[in-house]
C-alpha positions as CSV (number, residue, x, y, z in Angstrom):
1,M,-78.9,-23.0,57.1
2,S,-77.4,-25.6,54.7
3,I,-74.6,-24.7,52.3
4,T,-75.1,-24.7,48.6
5,F,-72.9,-25.2,45.6
6,D,-72.9,-21.4,45.0
7,H,-71.8,-20.8,48.6
8,L,-68.9,-23.2,48.1
9,N,-67.8,-21.3,45.0
10,R,-68.0,-18.0,46.8
11,S,-66.1,-19.3,49.8
12,W,-63.3,-21.0,47.8
13,N,-61.0,-18.0,47.8
14,E,-61.1,-17.5,51.6
15,F,-60.7,-21.3,52.2
16,S,-57.7,-21.4,49.8
17,Q,-55.9,-18.5,51.5
18,Q,-56.4,-20.2,54.9
19,I,-55.2,-23.6,53.7
20,L,-52.2,-22.1,51.9
21,G,-51.3,-20.1,55.1
22,F,-51.5,-23.3,57.1
23,I,-49.4,-25.3,54.6
24,D,-46.8,-22.5,54.9
25,T,-47.0,-22.8,58.8
26,L,-46.3,-26.5,58.5
27,G,-43.2,-25.8,56.4
28,L,-44.6,-27.6,53.3
29,S,-45.0,-24.7,50.9
30,Q,-41.9,-25.7,48.9
31,A,-42.4,-29.5,49.3
32,Q,-43.9,-30.0,45.8
33,L,-46.4,-32.5,47.1
34,D,-49.5,-33.3,45.0
35,C,-52.8,-32.1,46.4
36,D,-55.1,-34.8,45.1
37,H,-58.4,-33.8,46.7
38,V,-60.4,-31.4,48.8
39,A,-63.1,-32.6,51.2
40,L,-66.4,-31.1,52.3
41,R,-68.3,-31.5,55.5
42,V,-72.1,-31.5,55.6
43,N,-74.7,-32.1,58.3
44,S,-77.8,-33.2,56.3
45,L,-78.6,-35.8,53.8
46,E,-80.5,-33.3,51.7
47,T,-77.4,-31.1,51.4
48,A,-75.2,-34.1,50.5
49,L,-77.6,-35.1,47.8
50,Q,-77.8,-31.6,46.3
51,L,-74.0,-31.2,46.4
52,E,-73.5,-34.6,44.8
53,Q,-75.9,-33.6,42.0
54,A,-74.2,-30.2,41.5
55,F,-70.6,-31.6,41.5
56,S,-71.7,-34.4,39.1
57,K,-72.3,-31.7,36.6
58,Q,-68.7,-30.5,37.1
59,G,-67.2,-34.0,36.6
60,Q,-67.7,-37.7,37.1
61,I,-68.4,-39.8,40.2
62,I,-65.4,-42.2,40.3
63,S,-66.3,-43.8,43.7
64,K,-69.2,-44.1,46.1
65,N,-67.9,-46.4,48.8
66,I,-68.8,-47.1,52.5
67,I,-66.0,-45.8,54.7
68,N,-66.3,-45.9,58.5
69,G,-70.0,-46.8,58.1
70,R,-71.1,-44.0,55.7
71,P,-71.1,-43.3,52.0
72,I,-68.2,-41.2,50.7
73,V,-68.5,-39.9,47.1
74,I,-65.4,-39.0,45.1
75,I,-65.9,-36.7,42.1
76,A,-63.2,-36.3,39.5
77,L,-63.6,-32.7,38.2
78,D,-63.5,-31.8,34.5
79,T,-61.6,-28.6,35.5
80,P,-59.4,-28.8,38.6
81,L,-59.9,-26.4,41.4
82,M,-56.8,-24.1,41.8
83,L,-55.3,-23.7,45.2
84,G,-52.2,-21.5,44.7
85,G,-50.0,-23.7,42.5
86,Y,-51.9,-26.9,43.3
87,A,-54.4,-28.2,40.7
88,I,-56.9,-30.3,42.7
89,G,-58.6,-32.9,40.5
90,C,-61.1,-34.5,43.0
91,V,-63.7,-33.5,45.5
92,E,-64.5,-35.8,48.5
93,L,-68.1,-35.6,49.7
94,P,-68.8,-37.6,52.8
95,Y,-72.4,-38.1,53.6
96,P,-73.4,-37.0,57.1
97,S,-72.9,-39.2,60.2
98,E,-74.2,-38.7,63.7
99,K,-71.5,-36.0,64.2
100,V,-72.7,-32.5,63.7
101,Y,-70.0,-30.2,62.3
102,P,-69.9,-26.6,63.6
103,N,-69.0,-25.4,60.1
104,E,-70.3,-26.9,56.9
105,G,-68.4,-26.5,53.6
106,W,-64.8,-26.9,52.6
107,E,-63.0,-28.7,55.4
108,H,-59.6,-30.1,54.4
109,V,-57.2,-30.9,51.6
110,E,-55.1,-34.0,51.2
111,L,-51.5,-34.0,50.2
112,V,-49.8,-37.1,48.8
113,F,-46.4,-38.0,50.2
114,N,-45.2,-40.9,48.2
115,C,-43.5,-43.4,50.4
116,Q,-43.6,-47.0,51.4
117,A,-45.2,-46.4,54.9
118,K,-47.6,-49.1,55.9
119,N,-48.8,-47.4,59.1
120,C,-49.0,-43.9,60.6
121,E,-45.8,-44.4,62.7
122,E,-43.8,-45.2,59.5
123,L,-45.4,-42.2,57.7
124,A,-44.6,-39.9,60.6
125,L,-40.9,-41.1,60.5
126,A,-40.7,-40.6,56.8
127,L,-42.2,-37.1,57.0
128,T,-40.0,-35.9,59.8
129,G,-37.0,-37.2,57.9
130,R,-37.8,-35.2,54.9
131,F,-39.5,-32.1,56.5
132,P,-37.7,-31.3,59.8
133,T,-40.3,-28.5,60.5
134,L,-42.9,-31.3,61.2
135,K,-40.7,-33.0,63.8
136,A,-41.8,-30.9,66.8
137,I,-45.5,-31.1,65.7
138,L,-45.6,-34.8,65.1
139,E,-43.6,-35.7,68.2
140,T,-45.7,-33.5,70.4
141,P,-49.3,-33.9,69.2
142,D,-51.6,-31.0,70.0
143,T,-48.7,-28.6,69.7
144,H,-48.9,-24.9,70.5
145,T,-47.1,-22.8,67.9
146,S,-46.7,-19.1,67.6
147,S,-49.5,-19.2,65.1
148,G,-51.9,-21.3,67.2
149,D,-52.6,-24.8,68.4
150,I,-52.1,-27.6,65.9
151,K,-53.9,-30.9,66.6
152,V,-52.6,-34.1,65.2
153,K,-54.7,-37.2,64.4
154,M,-53.3,-40.4,62.9
155,S,-55.7,-42.9,61.2
156,S,-55.9,-45.5,58.5
157,P,-59.3,-45.1,56.9
158,K,-60.3,-48.0,54.8
159,G,-63.1,-48.6,52.3
160,D,-64.9,-51.9,52.1
161,K,-62.9,-53.0,49.1
162,E,-59.6,-51.1,49.4
163,R,-56.4,-53.2,49.0
164,L,-53.8,-50.4,49.6
165,A,-52.7,-49.4,53.0
166,N,-53.3,-45.6,53.3
167,P,-52.0,-44.3,56.6
168,T,-53.1,-40.7,57.1
169,I,-51.9,-37.9,59.3
170,A,-54.3,-35.0,59.9
171,L,-52.9,-31.7,61.0
172,K,-55.7,-29.3,62.2
173,Q,-55.7,-25.7,63.3
174,G,-59.0,-24.2,64.1
175,N,-61.5,-25.1,61.3
176,I,-58.7,-25.8,58.8
177,C,-57.1,-29.2,58.2
178,V,-54.4,-30.6,56.0
179,K,-54.1,-34.4,55.7
180,I,-51.1,-36.2,54.4
181,H,-51.4,-39.7,53.0
182,T,-49.3,-42.1,51.0
183,H,-51.3,-42.9,47.9
184,H,-53.2,-40.7,45.4
185,I,-57.0,-41.0,45.8
186,K,-57.3,-42.5,42.3
187,A,-54.8,-45.2,43.1
188,I,-56.9,-46.1,46.2
189,I,-60.0,-46.3,44.1
190,A,-58.3,-48.4,41.5
191,S,-57.2,-50.8,44.3
192,E,-60.9,-51.5,44.9
193,Q,-61.5,-53.0,41.5
């Protein structure tokens, strides 16, 4: 069964609580980082099209770019989604690829850590310098903590026209993921112009 916009609204509170708990586990609750967007995962073109249309009524599409071979739509919301004290201004809607996700719906949030890192190694070094709680996690990817396994993935996704380096570190526990990157999504989109 495909997800709907109504389903996303109903599941937001549960997703929020899980994400906030994970941010706390990572030691980032007091970090005062900006949460610039939340991302969805869908498995069918029909679902992607329906959600793009529904979210377009809640804001404005500010980017539809090919990233890693598939369209990714970014919608700037008229009214931000609230995640605890975070006001999330954008939704990322990747169109489906060959990969089938076990869970469709809300998948991750992205936090902005402003620094001059040009690659993932520099970003990891900057993060562990500021947030010592991340040191053990980033130095030992796929860490087992008292609250469960945390998997680490480092990447530098790039759109066809992007000019800013945007190294990203994804921290995943179960079906919940928090990504940390160096530039706000709106700055990345502006770099495409």
